[in-house]
N, C-alpha and C positions, 0 to 999 in steps of 0.2 A: 649259256648266255642269258636263253630265260629265263631258267632257273634261280641267275645271279640278280639279274634285275627283278625276279619277284621277289628274292630275299632281301634285296635293299629297298623296295616301295615298302612290306609289310613291318621292315624295322621302323620306318620312317610314319609310317601308319601307330604303331604300338607307341614311339614317341611322341605324338603331336598327343595320341591318348591320353598320354600318362599327364603331359600338360597339361591337356584342356582340363582332367581330375584335377590335379594338382590347381590347377586356377579356382576353379570350382570350389575346392578348400579353401581358399585362402581368401575369397569374397565372402562365400558363407562364416569362416571366423570372422570378419572386419565385420560384419553385419550384425554375430551374435555379438561381439561384444561394443558394439555400438550401442545396441539393443539394450546389455546389459545396463550399461552408465548411464544411456536414457530411464531406466524404469530406478536407479540410484538418485538422478537428481529428479525427478520426480517423487519420489516416498521425500528424501530432505523437504521439498517445497509442502507438499502433505504434512509433514509433521511441524515445518517451522508455521505451518499458519494454524496447526493446530496448538500449538503455543501461544500463540496471538490472541486466538479467540480465550482460550485460559484467562491468559496473563487479561486480554480488555476487561473478563467480567468484574474485577476485583480491581479495577482502578476506583482511585478516589475523586480524580478531577481531570482537567484536561490536559494541565501538563505532563502526569505521568502516562496518559493513553498517548498522548505525540509523542512521549520518548520510546513508546512502546513502537509504536507506528514507522520511525523513523532504521531502530534499528532492525526490524523483522524487513522491510524495504532495503536496506544496504546487503540485506542476507541475500533473499531473493532475486533482486536485481542489481548485482552487482555491478559498480561503475557506469550506474544509470541514475544521472541529479533528478531528486523529483523535490516534492514539496508539498504541503497540506496548504491550501487556503481556509479560511471558516469566514463567517459571518459576524462584524461585529456586533453590539448589543441593538445601535442604533437599526440597521439589518437594512443600510443604505450603501453599505461596502463591506467587502472583503478584506480581511491582510493576512499576511503571509505567515502563518505559524510557527511552523518549523523546517528545515530542509533540508538536504544530504547529500553527499557526494558530489562537494562542490558546492561553490555562490552558484544560486537560483538564478536563474538567464531574467527569468518577471518581473513585472512590478510587485514592489513590496506590496500598494494597495490597489483596490481596482473596482468596479460597478459591478453589480452586476451579470447585467448588457453585456459587458467585453467579454466574456465568454460563453460562449459558444454551448458546453455543457451543460450550462445552467439554464440558458433560453429554454433547448429541447427537451432537458432532463435526458438525455443519452452521451454514451462515451463520446466524444469527439476528438477527431486528431486534424489536427493542424498542416495543411497537407495541399497547398494550391496548386500544384504539378497535380494533384489525380482529383481537384473539384473541389476542394474542401477549405475552406474561409482559413483563414487564421485566426486564432483569436487576439485579440487588441490588447490582450495585460501579458502575449508573450512581448511587446516592446519590442526592437529591432531584432532581435538574435535570430539565427539561421535555423537557430535547433529545432526539431520536427516536436511540436508539443501533443501531448495526450493528455487528458484531462477530461477525469469519471468524477460526476458531480456522487457527494456524498449525502442520499436521501436514505432515511428510514421514518415510518411511519406517516407517510405522507408529505413530511416534514424536510425542507434543504438543509444543510450544516454549512454546506460549503465544498470547496472540490479535490480532487486528488490528479497531483501532478505529478509529467513525464516529463524528461525533453533529450530526444532520441537527437543523434547525429543526422544531418540532413542526407545523407547516405546509406542510414540504420531503415530498413522497416518495420513498422509495426505488427509482429509478429502475434497470432492467434497466440499462443503461447506468451508472452507479452501482457496482452490486451486481458485475457484469462485471469493471470496472476495481478496485473491491477485490481481489476472486478473485483476480484475477491480480497483485496486489503480494503478497499474503498466499503464493501459491503460490509466486512467486519468492525472496521471504522465509523462507517454511522450506524450500527446498532449500539458501539460502547459509549459514542457520543447521547442518542439518543436515552439509554439508562443512565447517565450522569445526568443529563436535563429531568430527568422524571423521578430523577433520588432528589435533587436538589430542591425540585417542584414540591415534592412530598415532606421534605425536611424542613423548606418555610413555611407551611400550612402544619405542622407539626407547634411551630415553635415563638408563627405569629400571629396575635386576633387577625379574625378576619376582617372585621367592620374595619379599623382604627391601622393596621399593617404593624402595631406596635409590638414587639416580643414579650410572649407570657409566660406566665411561672416555668413552665417546658425547660423554657431557653436559661432564663435566671438557676433554675437547679442545676443544669449542665454546666454552665457558666462557675457557677459558685464552686462547684467541686472540683472544676480546673483549676481553678485561681487559689483553691483553697491548698489542693496538693502541690501548685509552684511556689506560693511561700512558706508552704514545709519544707519542701527541696534545697531551695535558697535561705531557708532562715530569715523571712523574713517578716515583716506583718501585713495586716490585710484589714483593708474599711469596707465598712458596708453604710452606702448611704440609701 
């Protein structure tokens, strides 16, 4: 009788040990698969950001740069609505220049003081439940706005915005990706401004602001080529 009980206990112990080992293996495999998936996602994000940096360095206009930002944002942050607002030439208002993943929830134009990120120069999350004021440019939308200032070389060009559903947390991953995209955007806009300033200095007289001989030669060559291509006459006054 005692031997039978001992055998039963031994069998149960062996079964429990086997089940525990199997459970551990399943958990290990699950963790391994999850880790591999996270590595794949991070690798794709890094590669996409590298492509973003490369393409932005060769942009010739704000329009090109903003289209690239829109494309990359939809890839790296799928399903999250976003927008980029830039200062107008008057510097007293910002205007939403591009948006993605649906209609943008905020105002189309707003003053700099209406955005806490532009006031503080830091990333701001509109989340009153956790003690963070809502940006006034968010209008009456219940979405949780993430605002990242576009700052490069001491100049603020505008803001990069994301709109998260109220129940969605602004995770470290989302914030780091938004900051990375905003940093690349800021540098691209600063380079475009610098390039345009240098070009204007090269083709305009510094005293009068009139176009100079260099501009005449560039424009004349372009217009001459177009006239030849379309078989039209060309006059010079």
